All heavy atoms as an XYZ file, in Angstrom:
755
protein
N      23.434      5.401    -23.921
C      24.640      4.650    -23.540
C      25.305      4.083    -24.789
O      24.644      3.508    -25.672
C      24.183      3.522    -22.610
C      25.231      2.512    -22.264
S      24.785      1.449    -20.891
C      23.441      0.529    -21.540
N      26.602      4.340    -24.859
C      27.270      3.690    -26.087
C      27.680      2.290    -25.786
O      27.581      1.751    -24.676
C      28.540      4.539    -26.502
C      29.649      4.498    -25.421
O      29.936      3.409    -24.914
O      30.242      5.547    -25.144
N      28.106      1.553    -26.786
C      28.273      0.131    -26.727
C      29.451     -0.254    -25.866
O      29.619     -1.427    -25.522
C      28.452     -0.429    -28.122
O      29.581      0.134    -28.739
N      30.282      0.693    -25.421
C      31.429      0.345    -24.546
C      31.133      0.404    -23.132
O      31.887     -0.023    -22.309
C      32.584      1.308    -24.858
O      32.242      2.647    -24.549
C      33.089      1.211    -26.320
N      29.959      0.945    -22.780
C      29.578      1.043    -21.368
C      28.908     -0.216    -20.909
O      28.158     -0.826    -21.611
C      28.613      2.208    -21.118
C      29.250      3.589    -21.327
C      28.252      4.705    -21.068
O      27.054      4.553    -21.463
N      28.684      5.805    -20.454
N      29.230     -0.623    -19.662
C      28.605     -1.714    -19.060
C      27.281     -1.316    -18.481
O      27.190     -0.277    -17.783
C      29.491     -2.310    -17.944
O      30.722     -2.635    -18.497
C      28.873     -3.514    -17.291
N      26.249     -2.067    -18.727
C      24.827     -1.673    -18.161
C      24.912     -1.638    -16.644
O      25.671     -2.474    -16.036
C      23.918     -2.710    -18.648
C      24.674     -3.727    -19.457
C      26.118     -3.292    -19.464
N      24.157     -0.825    -16.042
C      23.998     -0.808    -14.588
C      23.448     -2.126    -14.092
O      22.596     -2.674    -14.757
C      23.084      0.314    -14.111
C      23.657      1.619    -14.174
C      22.611      2.632    -13.568
N      23.166      3.917    -13.643
C      22.468      5.035    -13.543
N      21.131      4.942    -13.190
N      23.040      6.168    -13.574
N      23.886     -2.564    -12.898
C      23.295     -3.696    -12.280
C      22.705     -3.160    -10.992
O      23.080     -2.246    -10.360
C      24.296     -4.819    -11.975
O      25.279     -4.368    -11.112
C      24.882     -5.407    -13.276
N      21.642     -3.879    -10.568
C      20.899     -3.597     -9.385
C      20.811     -4.818     -8.482
O      20.771     -5.934     -9.060
C      19.475     -3.147     -9.743
C      19.382     -2.011    -10.746
C      19.329     -2.286    -12.099
C      19.345     -0.718    -10.276
C      19.294     -1.237    -13.001
C      19.326      0.313    -11.146
C      19.276      0.038    -12.497
O      19.238      1.121    -13.420
N      20.836     -4.614     -7.235
C      20.721     -5.786     -6.310
C      19.970     -5.233     -5.063
O      20.215     -4.157     -4.519
C      22.072     -6.298     -5.825
C      21.994     -7.528     -4.977
C      23.361     -8.145     -4.748
O      24.442     -7.571     -5.101
N      23.333     -9.286     -4.118
N      19.002     -6.039     -4.565
C      18.277     -5.672     -3.427
C      19.180     -5.677     -2.194
O      20.026     -6.484     -2.032
N      18.935     -4.658     -1.335
C      19.747     -4.514     -0.120
C      19.381     -5.634      0.847
O      18.251     -6.041      0.951
C      19.563     -3.172      0.523
C      20.301     -2.048     -0.240
C      20.320     -0.738      0.495
C      21.110      0.263     -0.161
N      21.123      1.523      0.585
N      20.408     -6.139      1.551
C      20.268     -7.229      2.440
C      19.470     -6.828      3.695
O      19.084     -7.627      4.463
C      21.596     -7.802      2.843
O      22.351     -6.846      3.448
N      19.167     -5.517      3.824
C      18.366     -5.074      4.994
C      16.893     -5.282      4.785
O      16.093     -4.862      5.660
C      18.716     -3.577      5.316
O      18.549     -2.841      4.149
N      16.497     -5.850      3.696
C      15.071     -6.275      3.456
C      15.052     -7.742      3.070
O      15.925     -8.250      2.321
C      14.442     -5.382      2.281
C      14.392     -3.995      2.637
C      15.461     -3.075      2.323
C      13.278     -3.438      3.232
C      15.324     -1.730      2.664
C      13.173     -2.108      3.586
C      14.279     -1.221      3.267
O      14.182      0.088      3.597
N      14.086     -8.440      3.626
C      13.892     -9.859      3.267
C      12.536    -10.002      2.665
O      11.554     -9.360      3.145
C      14.156    -10.783      4.466
C      15.630    -10.781      4.861
C      13.272    -10.512      5.641
N      12.368    -10.902      1.790
C      11.085    -11.216      1.113
C      10.544    -12.427      1.854
O      11.151    -13.467      1.979
C      11.313    -11.516     -0.338
C      10.121    -11.982     -1.091
N      10.176    -12.753     -2.187
C       8.837    -11.726     -0.852
C       8.979    -13.017     -2.692
N       8.159    -12.375     -1.873
N       9.282    -12.314      2.270
C       8.576    -13.446      2.981
C       7.133    -13.448      2.444
O       6.624    -12.499      1.939
C       8.502    -13.186      4.537
C       9.916    -13.198      5.125
C      10.466    -14.614      5.279
N      11.655    -14.664      6.020
C      12.926    -14.720      5.470
N      13.113    -14.741      4.150
N      13.941    -14.742      6.195
N       6.548    -14.630      2.679
C       5.127    -14.773      2.454
C       4.483    -14.805      3.764
O       4.807    -15.574      4.664
C       4.801    -16.092      1.674
C       4.593    -15.783      0.172
C       3.678    -16.894     -0.314
C       3.724    -16.913     -1.858
N       3.143    -15.718     -2.448
N       3.493    -13.899      4.016
C       2.750    -13.812      5.271
C       1.305    -13.961      4.991
O       0.728    -13.019      4.206
C       3.073    -12.492      6.037
C       2.227    -12.373      7.269
C       4.636    -12.352      6.240
N       0.653    -14.973      5.397
C      -0.689    -15.177      5.231
C      -1.004    -15.163      3.677
O      -2.062    -14.570      3.220
C      -1.634    -14.259      5.947
N      -0.139    -15.729      2.890
C      -0.370    -15.849      1.483
C       0.010    -14.567      0.705
O      -0.234    -14.482     -0.520
N       0.522    -13.511      1.310
C       0.913    -12.296      0.653
C       2.356    -12.115      0.750
O       3.002    -12.354      1.754
C       0.155    -11.090      1.531
O      -1.216    -11.323      1.501
C       0.513     -9.757      0.843
N       2.852    -11.662     -0.416
C       4.327    -11.431     -0.451
C       4.564    -10.058      0.212
O       3.934     -9.044     -0.123
C       4.816    -11.326     -1.950
C       4.833    -12.682     -2.612
O       5.693    -13.495     -2.199
O       4.009    -12.953     -3.525
N       5.614    -10.012      1.067
C       5.963     -8.761      1.716
C       7.503     -8.688      1.806
O       8.207     -9.666      1.835
C       5.319     -8.643      3.162
C       3.852     -8.605      3.065
C       5.802     -9.746      4.047
N       8.034     -7.407      1.887
C       9.359     -7.170      2.189
C       9.376     -6.579      3.593
O       8.650     -5.710      3.960
C       9.986     -6.041      1.294
C      10.248     -6.452     -0.140
C      10.832     -5.295     -0.916
C      11.235     -7.616     -0.156
N      10.235     -7.192      4.421
C      10.303     -6.838      5.851
C      11.717     -6.223      6.053
O      12.715     -6.793      5.632
C      10.101     -8.019      6.685
C       8.684     -8.637      6.476
C      10.242     -7.702      8.212
C       8.490    -10.037      7.087
N      11.757     -5.105      6.813
C      13.000     -4.506      7.110
C      13.651     -5.287      8.333
O      12.976     -5.626      9.244
C      12.732     -3.072      7.608
O      13.913     -2.371      7.905
N      14.957     -5.495      8.207
C      15.700     -6.175      9.218
C      16.956     -5.468      9.649
O      17.413     -4.514      8.970
C      16.019     -7.611      8.910
C      16.941     -7.583      7.643
C      14.771     -8.476      8.618
C      17.563     -8.994      7.341
N      17.555     -5.856     10.757
C      18.869     -5.362     11.205
C      18.785     -3.866     11.514
O      17.786     -3.361     12.034
N      19.898     -3.161     11.258
C      19.964     -1.789     11.520
C      19.019     -0.910     10.799
O      18.653      0.207     11.261
C      21.382     -1.262     11.185
C      22.484     -1.844     12.057
C      23.879     -1.462     11.647
O      23.947     -0.434     10.879
O      24.832     -2.025     12.110
N      18.402     -1.403      9.663
C      17.523     -0.679      8.923
C      16.145     -0.428      9.615
O      15.380      0.440      9.233
C      17.319     -1.373      7.536
C      16.604     -0.483      6.553
O      17.111      0.667      6.316
N      15.584     -0.940      6.009
N      15.870     -1.146     10.644
C      14.583     -1.056     11.384
C      14.456      0.344     11.834
O      13.370      0.895     11.913
C      14.508     -2.154     12.449
C      14.317     -3.497     11.866
C      13.297     -1.809     13.382
C      14.341     -4.642     12.794
N      15.544      0.970     12.292
C      15.456      2.370     12.785
C      14.969      3.329     11.699
O      14.305      4.336     12.008
C      16.838      2.798     13.295
N      15.254      3.039     10.442
C      14.946      3.878      9.354
C      13.527      3.549      8.768
O      12.927      4.358      8.100
C      15.969      3.839      8.175
C      17.259      4.241      8.658
O      17.418      5.117      9.486
N      18.302      3.617      8.125
N      13.144      2.236      8.932
C      11.878      1.849      8.312
C      11.303      0.682      9.157
O      11.952     -0.355      9.318
C      12.143      1.301      6.888
C      10.907      0.707      6.279
C      10.027      1.599      5.601
C      10.596     -0.634      6.373
C       8.912      1.044      4.979
C       9.518     -1.153      5.725
C       8.594     -0.247      5.066
N      10.180      0.969      9.820
C       9.651     -0.105     10.668
C       8.276     -0.480      9.934
O       7.556      0.353      9.468
C       9.363      0.333     12.001
O       8.443      1.436     12.104
N       8.117     -1.790      9.741
C       6.923     -2.240      9.077
C       7.258     -3.139      7.857
O       8.337     -3.682      7.914
N       6.387     -3.154      6.897
C       6.662     -4.007      5.847
C       6.019     -3.335      4.604
O       5.163     -2.405      4.662
C       6.024     -5.428      6.044
C       4.580     -5.506      6.106
C       3.853     -5.713      4.975
C       3.897     -5.347      7.359
C       2.437     -5.697      5.023
C       2.506     -5.303      7.334
C       1.824     -5.563      6.231
O       0.400     -5.592      6.301
N       6.396     -3.863      3.403
C       5.869     -3.428      2.160
C       5.219     -4.614      1.428
O       5.868     -5.654      1.301
C       7.074     -2.887      1.241
C       7.699     -1.785      1.965
C       6.538     -2.525     -0.144
C       9.074     -1.344      1.328
N       4.007     -4.502      1.070
C       3.284     -5.551      0.405
C       3.591     -5.524     -1.129
O       3.667     -4.441     -1.647
C       1.750     -5.404      0.570
C       0.948     -6.481     -0.048
C      -0.517     -6.420      0.349
O      -0.811     -5.828      1.411
N      -1.358     -7.021     -0.471
N       3.901     -6.685     -1.668
C       4.332     -6.791     -3.063
C       3.256     -7.495     -3.881
O       2.721     -8.457     -3.435
C       5.592     -7.585     -3.179
C       6.806     -7.030     -2.447
C       7.972     -8.060     -2.582
C       7.276     -5.719     -2.887
N       3.033     -6.994     -5.110
C       2.127     -7.724     -5.967
C       2.986     -8.788     -6.602
O       4.222     -8.855     -6.408
C       1.454     -6.817     -6.999
C       2.453     -6.178     -7.960
O       3.511     -6.635     -8.200
N       2.010     -4.988     -8.477
N       2.371     -9.756     -7.372
C       3.231    -10.811     -7.887
C       4.373    -10.416     -8.771
O       5.455    -11.003     -8.745
C       2.151    -11.671     -8.697
C       0.879    -11.457     -7.969
C       1.027    -10.019     -7.553
N       4.163     -9.381     -9.594
C       5.351     -8.940    -10.446
C       6.374     -8.329     -9.694
O       7.620     -8.537     -9.938
C       4.793     -8.032    -11.577
O       4.262     -6.849    -11.091
N       6.073     -7.508     -8.689
C       7.080     -6.899     -7.797
C       7.843     -8.049     -7.006
O       9.128     -7.944     -6.863
C       6.527     -5.888     -6.792
N       7.193     -9.035     -6.646
C       7.801    -10.186     -5.876
C       8.749    -10.928     -6.810
O       9.864    -11.198     -6.410
C       6.794    -11.144     -5.318
N       8.422    -11.056     -8.120
C       9.242    -11.694     -9.073
C      10.539    -10.854     -9.288
O      11.707    -11.383     -9.314
C       8.505    -11.836    -10.353
S       9.529    -12.475    -11.730
N      10.406     -9.564     -9.479
C      11.503     -8.642     -9.628
C      12.377     -8.702     -8.380
O      13.626     -8.819     -8.531
C      11.076     -7.211     -9.928
C      10.300     -7.166    -11.228
C      12.256     -6.256     -9.927
C       9.575     -5.870    -11.504
N      11.859     -8.619     -7.188
C      12.635     -8.682     -6.026
C      13.496     -9.897     -5.885
O      14.671     -9.949     -5.545
C      11.810     -8.408     -4.702
C      12.648     -8.333     -3.513
C      13.031     -9.387     -2.625
C      13.419     -7.128     -3.047
N      13.808     -8.864     -1.713
C      14.167     -7.551     -1.947
C      13.551     -5.854     -3.496
C      14.945     -6.627     -1.246
C      14.343     -4.994     -2.873
C      15.035     -5.358     -1.692
N      12.857    -11.087     -6.199
C      13.583    -12.397     -6.209
C      14.750    -12.282     -7.199
O      15.784    -12.866     -6.920
C      12.650    -13.503     -6.416
C      11.831    -13.881     -5.276
C      12.675    -14.223     -4.102
O      13.542    -15.085     -4.104
O      12.443    -13.577     -2.948
N      14.523    -11.674     -8.366
C      15.603    -11.564     -9.416
C      16.710    -10.578     -8.920
O      17.783    -10.657     -9.396
C      15.044    -11.109    -10.672
N      16.385     -9.746     -7.894
C      17.321     -8.894     -7.365
C      18.201     -9.403     -6.278
O      19.073     -8.732     -5.656
C      16.636     -7.597     -6.853
C      16.171     -6.647     -7.890
C      15.206     -5.608     -7.277
C      17.296     -5.938     -8.601
N      18.049    -10.743     -5.951
C      18.876    -11.413     -4.981
C      20.298    -11.342     -5.402
O      21.233    -11.345     -4.556
C      18.340    -12.788     -4.669
C      16.991    -12.843     -4.048
C      16.535    -14.231     -3.911
N      16.881    -14.639     -2.560
C      16.539    -15.827     -2.087
N      15.993    -16.723     -2.888
N      16.903    -16.169     -0.896
N      20.560    -11.386     -6.686
C      21.854    -11.344     -7.246
C      21.937    -10.070     -8.121
O      20.860     -9.660     -8.617
C      22.151    -12.603     -8.149
C      22.066    -13.872     -7.335
C      23.217    -14.004     -6.317
O      24.342    -13.431     -6.588
O      23.000    -14.626     -5.289
N      23.082     -9.496     -8.378
C      23.122     -8.345     -9.292
C      22.534     -8.668    -10.557
O      22.691     -9.743    -11.187
C      24.642     -8.121     -9.439
C      25.259     -8.666     -8.175
C      24.390     -9.901     -7.871
N      21.667     -7.782    -11.099
C      20.960     -8.011    -12.359
C      20.752     -6.663    -13.093
O      20.612     -5.639    -12.456
C      19.583     -8.663    -11.986
C      19.072     -9.529    -13.080
O      19.345     -9.409    -14.202
N      18.330    -10.580    -12.613
N      20.664     -6.763    -14.351
C      20.414     -5.567    -15.155
C      18.893     -5.402    -15.292
O      18.133     -6.292    -15.039
C      20.996     -5.665    -16.567
O      20.359     -6.785    -17.259
C      22.542     -5.848    -16.546
N      18.509     -4.211    -15.696
C      17.083     -3.936    -15.951
C      16.583     -4.921    -17.008
O      15.438     -5.377    -16.961
C      16.867     -2.500    -16.360
N      17.387     -5.139    -18.092
C      16.979     -6.058    -19.113
C      16.832     -7.548    -18.572
O      15.866     -8.212    -18.882
C      17.936     -6.117    -20.256
N      17.719     -7.883    -17.659
C      17.498     -9.186    -17.067
C      16.282     -9.349    -16.162
O      15.634    -10.342    -16.166
N      15.988     -8.279    -15.476
C      14.783     -8.215    -14.619
C      13.491     -8.332    -15.531
O      12.558     -9.002    -15.238
C      14.710     -6.960    -13.780
C      15.837     -6.826    -12.749
C      15.909     -5.391    -12.179
C      15.808     -7.874    -11.705
N      13.512     -7.602    -16.651
C      12.407     -7.623    -17.599
C      12.192     -8.988    -18.162
O      11.046     -9.492    -18.328
C      12.581     -6.558    -18.700
N      13.365     -9.732    -18.479
C      13.300    -11.071    -19.022
C      12.575    -11.984    -17.921
O      11.832    -12.841    -18.318
C      14.619    -11.618    -19.416
C      15.043    -11.277    -20.805
C      16.359    -12.032    -21.208
N      17.430    -11.893    -20.349
C      18.249    -10.799    -20.374
N      18.046     -9.839    -21.322
N      19.276    -10.824    -19.546
N      12.985    -11.794    -16.709
C      12.429    -12.677    -15.603
C      10.862    -12.517    -15.603
O      10.117    -13.454    -15.439
C      13.020    -12.308    -14.266
N      10.384    -11.204    -15.766
C       8.978    -10.970    -15.791
C       8.233    -11.573    -17.012
O       7.283    -12.177    -16.925
C       8.660     -9.423    -15.761
C       8.685     -8.704    -14.446
C       8.240     -7.288    -14.686
C       7.766     -9.375    -13.409
N       8.929    -11.395    -18.160
C       8.421    -11.976    -19.443
C       8.217    -13.456    -19.274
O       7.196    -14.022    -19.698
C       9.296    -11.712    -20.607
C       9.403    -10.262    -21.060
C      10.374    -10.069    -22.175
O      10.043    -10.526    -23.257
O      11.438     -9.518    -21.886
N       9.269    -14.125    -18.758
C       9.184    -15.629    -18.646
C       8.196    -16.087    -17.655
O       7.581    -17.104    -17.821
C      10.621    -16.116    -18.300
C      11.640    -15.924    -19.461
C      13.084    -16.154    -19.046
O      13.330    -16.541    -17.876
O      13.957    -15.910    -19.891
N       8.051    -15.380    -16.537
C       7.197    -15.756    -15.484
C       5.779    -15.538    -15.813
O       4.825    -16.348    -15.487
C       7.542    -15.046    -14.173
O       8.944    -15.326    -13.814
C       6.618    -15.516    -12.961
N       5.459    -14.361    -16.404
C       4.122    -14.012    -16.614
C       3.666    -13.955    -18.050
O       2.500    -13.579    -18.395
C       3.822    -12.564    -16.030
C       4.041    -12.576    -14.512
C       5.133    -12.074    -13.935
C       3.040    -13.117    -13.689
C       5.400    -12.036    -12.566
C       3.243    -13.115    -12.311
C       4.427    -12.568    -11.774
N       4.541    -14.313    -18.976
C       4.148    -14.348    -20.437
C       3.608    -13.076    -20.854
O       2.423    -13.008    -21.467
C       3.333    -15.577    -20.781
C       3.159    -15.816    -22.209
O       4.192    -15.513    -22.936
O       2.139    -16.294    -22.633
N       4.333    -11.950    -20.651
C       3.863    -10.660    -21.021
C       4.755    -10.019    -22.075
O       5.967    -10.486    -22.188
C       3.769     -9.694    -19.809
C       5.132     -9.464    -19.116
C       2.745    -10.177    -18.823
C       5.166     -8.432    -18.009
N       4.302     -9.072    -22.801
C       5.134     -8.424    -23.849
C       6.337     -7.718    -23.257
O       6.292     -7.209    -22.099
C       4.218     -7.394    -24.554
C       2.854     -7.808    -24.114
C       2.986     -8.452    -22.845
N       7.458     -7.673    -24.024
C       8.673     -7.023    -23.580
C       8.428     -5.634    -23.067
O       8.965     -5.249    -22.015
C       9.689     -7.069    -24.741
O       9.922     -8.413    -25.089
C      10.993     -6.436    -24.293
N       7.725     -4.838    -23.837
C       7.442     -3.449    -23.549
C       6.784     -3.322    -22.132
O       7.193     -2.409    -21.360
C       6.624     -2.732    -24.556
N       5.824     -4.208    -21.870
C       5.152     -4.168    -20.555
C       6.132     -4.560    -19.443
O       6.136     -3.895    -18.344
C       3.974     -5.093    -20.573
C       3.204     -5.067    -19.183
C       2.551     -3.757    -18.915
O       1.901     -3.128    -19.718
N       2.853     -3.170    -17.719
N       6.954     -5.604    -19.700
C       7.915     -6.042    -18.666
C       8.872     -4.907    -18.356
O       9.219     -4.591    -17.209
C       8.619     -7.247    -19.120
N       9.419     -4.229    -19.397
C      10.305     -3.126    -19.224
C       9.734     -1.974    -18.425
O      10.395     -1.393    -17.630
C      10.844     -2.654    -20.615
C      11.731     -3.686    -21.260
C      12.110     -3.354    -22.666
O      11.449     -2.482    -23.256
O      13.044     -3.908    -23.225
N       8.504     -1.638    -18.780
C       7.758     -0.597    -18.039
C       7.633     -0.959    -16.544
O       7.791     -0.081    -15.655
C       6.516     -0.215    -18.732
N       7.180     -2.184    -16.361
C       7.020     -2.660    -14.853
C       8.363     -2.554    -14.135
O       8.352     -2.174    -12.986
C       6.409     -4.035    -14.887
C       4.898     -4.050    -15.340
O       4.314     -3.010    -15.597
O       4.489     -5.197    -15.509
N       9.376     -3.015    -14.729
C      10.728     -3.039    -14.089
C      11.116     -1.594    -13.795
O      11.560     -1.205    -12.686
C      11.821     -3.777    -14.987
C      13.159     -3.391    -14.454
C      11.527     -5.232    -14.862
N      10.996     -0.682    -14.780
C      11.424      0.786    -14.573
C      10.649      1.385    -13.438
O      11.193      2.089    -12.683
C      11.178      1.483    -15.864
N       9.396      1.098    -13.407
C       8.566      1.706    -12.373
C       8.947      1.144    -11.012
O       9.105      1.979    -10.000
C       7.058      1.400    -12.581
C       6.120      1.907    -11.522
C       4.670      1.566    -11.759
O       4.300      1.133    -12.884
O       3.809      1.832    -10.846
N       9.149     -0.203    -10.828
C       9.539     -0.693     -9.536
C      10.900     -0.273     -9.150
O      11.136      0.084     -7.996
C       9.444     -2.195     -9.540
C       9.523     -2.844     -8.226
C       8.720     -2.370     -7.120
C      10.311     -3.934     -8.005
C       8.844     -3.020     -5.866
C      10.457     -4.625     -6.807
C       9.677     -4.121     -5.732
N      11.835     -0.230    -10.105
C      13.195      0.272     -9.772
C      13.118      1.751     -9.270
O      13.907      2.039     -8.357
C      14.143      0.140    -10.968
C      14.680     -1.297    -11.260
C      15.448     -1.278    -12.492
C      15.432     -1.852    -10.045
N      12.321      2.526     -9.889
C      12.307      3.993     -9.463
C      11.870      3.969     -7.954
O      12.407      4.779     -7.191
C      11.258      4.750    -10.264
C      11.850      5.270    -11.531
C      10.905      6.290    -12.167
N       9.592      5.738    -12.603
C       9.410      5.117    -13.753
N      10.351      5.011    -14.618
N       8.227      4.627    -14.032
N      10.857      3.163     -7.585
C      10.388      3.073     -6.179
C      11.513      2.647     -5.269
O      11.701      3.172     -4.210
C       9.173      2.263     -6.069
C       7.913      2.859     -6.668
C       7.484      4.097     -5.959
O       7.515      4.170     -4.759
O       7.127      5.066     -6.586
N      12.196      1.503     -5.645
C      13.194      0.993     -4.830
C      14.333      2.013     -4.677
O      14.851      2.102     -3.506
C      13.812     -0.345     -5.458
C      12.748     -1.508     -5.508
C      13.389     -2.670     -6.301
C      12.283     -1.913     -4.123
N      14.765      2.645     -5.677
C      15.816      3.691     -5.628
C      15.374      4.822     -4.781
O      16.156      5.283     -3.922
C      16.187      4.133     -7.096
C      16.919      2.936     -7.821
C      17.161      5.331     -7.013
C      17.048      3.179     -9.312
N      14.211      5.305     -4.942
C      13.687      6.374     -4.097
C      13.704      6.131     -2.644
O      13.856      7.024     -1.805
C      12.282      6.850     -4.586
N      13.516      4.838     -2.350
C      13.510      4.440     -0.889
C      14.839      3.803     -0.473
O      14.909      3.151      0.630
C      12.285      3.503     -0.648
C      11.013      4.247     -0.759
N      10.316      4.270     -1.951
C      10.312      5.001      0.113
C       9.212      5.026     -1.778
N       9.236      5.419     -0.580
N      15.857      3.902     -1.286
C      17.213      3.423     -0.906
C      17.225      1.904     -0.617
O      17.774      1.457      0.404
C      17.790      4.251      0.146
C      19.314      3.976      0.304
O      19.964      3.696     -0.688
O      19.822      4.096      1.458
N      16.478      1.099     -1.387
C      16.373     -0.331     -1.103
C      17.260     -1.175     -2.116
O      17.151     -2.384     -1.924
C      14.870     -0.703     -1.273
C      14.014     -0.029     -0.253
S      12.233     -0.279     -0.484
C      12.201     -2.011     -0.027
N      17.931     -0.574     -3.012
C      18.765     -1.341     -3.918
C      20.182     -0.732     -3.980
O      20.402      0.451     -3.796
C      18.219     -1.459     -5.368
C      16.992     -2.164     -5.467
C      18.054     -0.023     -5.911
N      21.112     -1.584     -4.293
C      22.522     -1.265     -4.598
C      22.572     -1.076     -6.120
O      22.065     -1.892     -6.822
C      23.462     -2.284     -4.142
C      23.451     -2.655     -2.593
C      24.317     -3.869     -2.348
C      23.969     -1.447     -1.827
N      23.247     -0.009     -6.555
C      23.385      0.241     -7.945
C      24.877      0.185     -8.296
O      25.682      0.886     -7.653
C      22.821      1.572     -8.438
C      21.343      1.587     -7.995
C      23.009      1.762     -9.917
C      20.762      3.014     -8.128
N      25.219     -0.543     -9.270
C      26.682     -0.594     -9.731
C      26.691     -0.305    -11.263
O      25.967     -0.603    -11.928
C      27.210     -2.065     -9.444
C      27.277     -2.364     -7.980
C      27.934     -3.774     -7.788
N      27.895     -3.991     -6.324
C      27.007     -4.808     -5.740
N      26.015     -5.276     -6.429
N      27.080     -5.014     -4.439
């Protein structure tokens, strides 16, 4: 990407909500999306942190910073975790990309 391009932003789709159920973080499908996905997705703590940061449009770098600050992990690890989770979210059409 050259310096004139704006980085992509990602935002979690409103058809999924993050809840704590019996002490476990989960994403639950709501609204019209229930026809496409019934059930829930269990999140580990880092995935829950990323999903919360996706409540507003955010870049991959911004998501990695949220992980770094929350879990005090190295930048490279945070970037790898974000990339992996974003791949999953994109594959399942759970994020908006701008």
